[in-house]
C-alpha positions in Angstrom: -2.9 -17.0 12.4 0.2 -15.7 14.1 2.0 -19.2 13.7 1.8 -18.6 10.2 2.2 -15.1 9.7 5.9 -13.1 8.5 6.2 -10.0 10.5 9.3 -8.2 11.5 8.9 -9.3 15.2 9.2 -13.0 14.4 10.6 -14.4 11.0 12.4 -11.9 9.7 14.8 -12.0 12.5 15.9 -15.6 11.3 17.1 -14.1 7.7 17.8 -10.0 8.3 21.1 -8.7 8.5 19.4 -5.9 10.1 16.1 -6.0 11.6 14.0 -3.7 14.2 10.1 -3.3 14.6 9.9 -0.9 11.5 12.2 -2.1 8.9 14.3 -5.0 8.0 17.2 -5.5 5.5 17.2 -9.1 4.0 20.1 -10.4 1.9 20.0 -14.4 2.7 16.9 -16.6 2.5 17.3 -20.0 4.7 14.8 -22.8 4.3 12.8 -20.5 1.4 10.7 -23.4 0.3 7.6 -24.0 2.5 4.9 -26.4 2.3 2.6 -24.5 4.2 1.7 -20.9 3.0 2.6 -17.7 4.8 0.9 -14.5 5.7 2.9 -11.5 5.0 2.5 -8.7 7.5 4.3 -5.7 6.0 5.7 -4.3 2.9 8.4 -6.0 1.0 10.5 -5.1 -1.7 13.1 -7.4 -3.1 15.5 -6.9 -6.2 17.5 -9.9 -7.8 21.2 -9.2 -8.8 21.8 -12.6 -9.6 20.5 -16.3 -10.2 16.8 -16.3 -10.2 13.9 -17.4 -8.3 10.4 -18.5 -8.1 7.7 -17.4 -6.0 4.0 -18.3 -5.0 2.2 -15.3 -4.4 -1.8 -15.8 -3.7 -1.9 -19.3 -5.8 -0.1 -17.9 -9.1 3.9 -18.6 -9.5 6.1 -15.9 -10.5 9.7 -16.0 -12.0 12.1 -13.7 -10.9 15.5 -13.0 -12.7 18.3 -10.3 -12.5 16.9 -6.8 -12.4 13.5 -8.1 -11.7 11.7 -6.3 -8.6 9.4 -8.4 -6.1 6.7 -5.8 -4.8 4.4 -7.2 -1.9 2.1 -5.2 -0.1 1.0 -6.7 3.3 -1.7 -9.3 3.9 -0.9 -11.1 1.0 -0.2 -15.1 1.2 3.5 -16.4 0.3 3.0 -20.2 -1.0 6.0 -22.6 -1.5 9.0 -20.9 -3.0 12.4 -21.7 -4.2 15.7 -20.1 -5.4 18.7 -21.2 -7.3 22.0 -21.7 -5.3 23.4 -18.4 -7.1 20.9 -16.1 -5.8 22.0 -12.7 -4.9 19.5 -10.2 -3.9 18.6 -7.1 -1.8 15.5 -6.8 0.0 13.9 -4.1 2.4 10.7 -4.8 4.8 8.8 -2.4 6.4 6.0 -2.5 8.9 2.5 -1.3 8.0 2.5 1.5 10.5 6.0 2.8 9.6 4.8 2.7 5.8 1.8 4.8 6.8 3.9 7.1 8.7 6.0 8.1 6.0 3.4 9.0 3.5 4.8 8.5 0.6 3.1 5.9 -1.3 -0.5 6.0 0.6 -2.1 8.4 -2.0 -6.1 8.9 -2.4 -5.4 6.1 -5.1 -3.9 3.7 -2.8 -6.7 1.1 -4.1 -5.3 1.4 -7.5 -1.7 1.1 -6.7 -2.5 -1.9 -4.4 -4.7 -3.8 -7.2 -2.1 -3.3 -9.7 0.7 -4.7 -7.3 -1.5 -7.6 -6.3 -1.7 -8.4 -10.6 1.6 -7.5 -11.1 4.3 -7.8 -7.9 7.2 -8.7 -10.2 8.4 -5.6 -12.4 11.4 -5.2 -14.6 14.1 -2.3 -13.6 16.4 -0.6 -15.7 19.6 -1.2 -15.1 19.8 2.4 -13.3 17.0 1.7 -11.4 18.7 -1.2 -9.9 21.8 0.7 -9.2 19.9 3.4 -7.3 17.9 0.6 -5.4 21.2 -0.7 -4.2 22.8 2.7 -3.5 19.8 3.5 -1.1 19.7 0.1 0.5 23.6 -0.1 1.3 23.3 3.8 2.8 20.1 3.0 5.1 21.7 -0.1 6.1 25.3 1.4 6.7 23.6 3.9 9.1 21.2 1.6 11.0 24.3 -0.7 11.5 26.8 1.9 12.3 27.8 3.3 15.5 24.8 5.6 16.9 23.9 8.9 16.3 21.6 11.5 17.4 19.7 12.2 14.3 20.2 8.6 12.9 16.2 7.9 12.8 15.5 11.2 11.4 18.5 10.5 8.8 17.0 6.8 7.7 13.4 8.4 7.5 14.4 11.0 5.1 16.6 8.4 3.1 13.4 5.8 3.1 11.3 8.8 2.1 13.5 9.7 -1.1 13.6 6.0 -1.9 9.6 5.7 -1.5 9.7 8.4 -3.8 11.9 7.0 -6.5 9.8 3.8 -6.4 6.6 5.9 -6.9 8.4 6.9 -10.0 9.2 3.6 -11.1 5.6 2.6 -11.0 4.7 5.7 -13.3 6.1 3.4 -16.2 3.7 0.9 -16.0 0.4 3.3 -15.2 -0.6 6.7 -14.0 -0.6 6.6 -10.0 -0.4 10.5 -9.4 -2.1 11.7 -6.6 -5.9 12.9 -7.3 -7.4 15.6 -5.4 -8.9 15.2 -2.1 -12.4 14.2 -1.4 -14.4 13.1 1.4 -15.5 9.8 -0.2 -11.8 8.9 -1.2 -11.2 9.4 2.7 -13.9 7.3 3.8 -12.7 4.4 1.2 -9.4 4.6 2.8 -10.6 4.2 6.3 -12.8 1.7 5.2 -10.1 -0.5 3.7 -7.4 -0.1 6.7 -10.2 -1.0 8.9 -11.2 -4.1 6.9 -7.7 -5.4 6.1 -6.5 -5.1 9.5 -9.7 -6.9 11.1 -9.4 -10.7 12.1 -11.8 -12.3 11.9 -13.6 -10.4 9.6 -16.9 -9.5 9.7 -19.2 -10.1 6.6 -21.7 -7.5 7.6 -21.5 -3.6 5.8 -23.2 -2.4 8.9 -20.3 -3.5 11.5 -17.8 -1.3 9.4 -20.1 1.2 8.5 -21.0 1.6 12.7 -16.9 1.8 13.3 -17.0 4.8 10.6 -19.9 6.4 12.0 -21.5 6.2 8.6 -24.8 4.5 7.3 -24.3 1.3 5.4 -25.7 2.7 2.4 -23.0 5.9 2.1 -20.4 3.4 2.7 -21.4 0.9 -0.1 -22.1 4.0 -2.5 -18.8 5.5 -1.7 -16.7 2.0 -2.3 -18.6 1.9 -5.7 -17.6 5.5 -6.8 -14.0 4.8 -5.8 -13.1 1.3 -6.8 -15.9 -0.1 -8.7 -16.8 -2.5 -6.3 -19.5 -2.4 -3.5 -18.6 -2.5 0.5 -20.0 -6.3 0.5 -18.1 -7.4 -2.7 -14.7 -6.0 -1.1 -15.8 -7.4 2.3 -16.5 -11.0 0.7 -13.1 -10.5 -1.6 -11.0 -10.3 2.2 -13.2 -13.0 3.5 -12.6 -15.1 1.0 -8.7 -14.6 0.9 -8.6 -15.8 4.7 -10.6 -18.8 4.1 -8.3 -19.5 1.3 -5.6 -19.3 3.4 -6.8 -21.4 6.3 -7.8 -24.1 4.2 -4.5 -24.5 2.8 -3.4 -25.3 6.3 -3.0 -29.2 6.7 -3.2 -29.0 10.5 -6.7 -27.1 10.8 -10.2 -28.6 10.6 -12.6 -27.4 8.5 -14.4 -27.0 11.7 -11.5 -25.3 13.3 -12.0 -22.8 10.5 -15.3 -22.3 10.5 -15.5 -21.2 14.4 -12.1 -19.6 13.7 -13.9 -17.2 11.5 -16.7 -17.1 13.1 -19.5 -18.6 10.8 -22.5 -19.8 12.7 -22.4 -22.9 11.5 -20.7 -25.5 9.1 -23.3 -25.8 6.9 -24.0 -21.9 6.3 -19.6 -22.0 5.9 -20.1 -24.7 3.1 -22.3 -22.6 1.5 -20.3 -19.7 1.7 -17.2 -21.3 0.5 -19.2 -23.3 -2.3 -20.6 -19.8 -3.8 -17.1 -18.0 -3.7 -14.6 -20.7 -4.5 -17.3 -22.9 -6.5 -16.7 -25.9 -4.6 -17.4 -27.3 -1.1 -14.6 -26.4 1.6 -13.4 -30.1 1.5 -13.0 -30.1 -2.0 -11.0 -27.0 -2.0 -8.8 -28.1 0.4 -8.2 -31.3 -2.0 -7.9 -29.3 -5.1 -5.1 -27.0 -3.8 -3.7 -29.2 -1.3 -3.3 -31.8 -4.4 -1.3 -29.5 -6.6 1.2 -28.6 -3.7 2.3 -32.3 -3.7 
């Protein structure tokens, strides 16, 4: 799926005022409207300063207005979007690896934070929060684009960590995401979620992930149920269905090609799987979703 992904090594280079393999700063979006969905490979936070935008995320449409923040975690699907002519915003993009290295917003309750942001990717900020975001943004941007310094990386890392702590405090206004005490189960769940989200194509077997993590399938499923309320199989299906939905929205791919790419044994099995989880056959689902985008 590389040709239909947005990551710091390709698409952001067309828009960013600064970009490297870890971080990008974006202030202008050219050709925002997209017919084909795109998979986001990094963490993104955009704050709207003026104007407005309409963004399609995972099939849902969101309006973004001044003082709104759009927050997207890796692996979400961006659909067709648009913006007003006077749109003014600031956007920071972070690679998955870089975000994990900072270890600020990756506590034991990562699942809760991720699920919250999936359901509520647009948050209303206070004027002070918008001002604080812009201050961090401008300072990090100036240090990265200015004259090289011996401790530039360490300086930007520290500024970014401070910004992420501020962001974590913003989330506290919406729900309690304080870090929970460490447990072996939560660590297993975190490792499973990381393995599942980064795998492609995704195996549909619990045993596959359990073997990778040196666990029994029963223990892995029990841990997932305790931490997230869903079994390992339910979580696997959630991510597999997301990949299916993404690929079926690609006009240039045949259903047989999608079936092969996702390593289903045959078209009949693939059709039953899609019907079970999406309620329609692959062909019917494709016609339905693509018909809405015309």
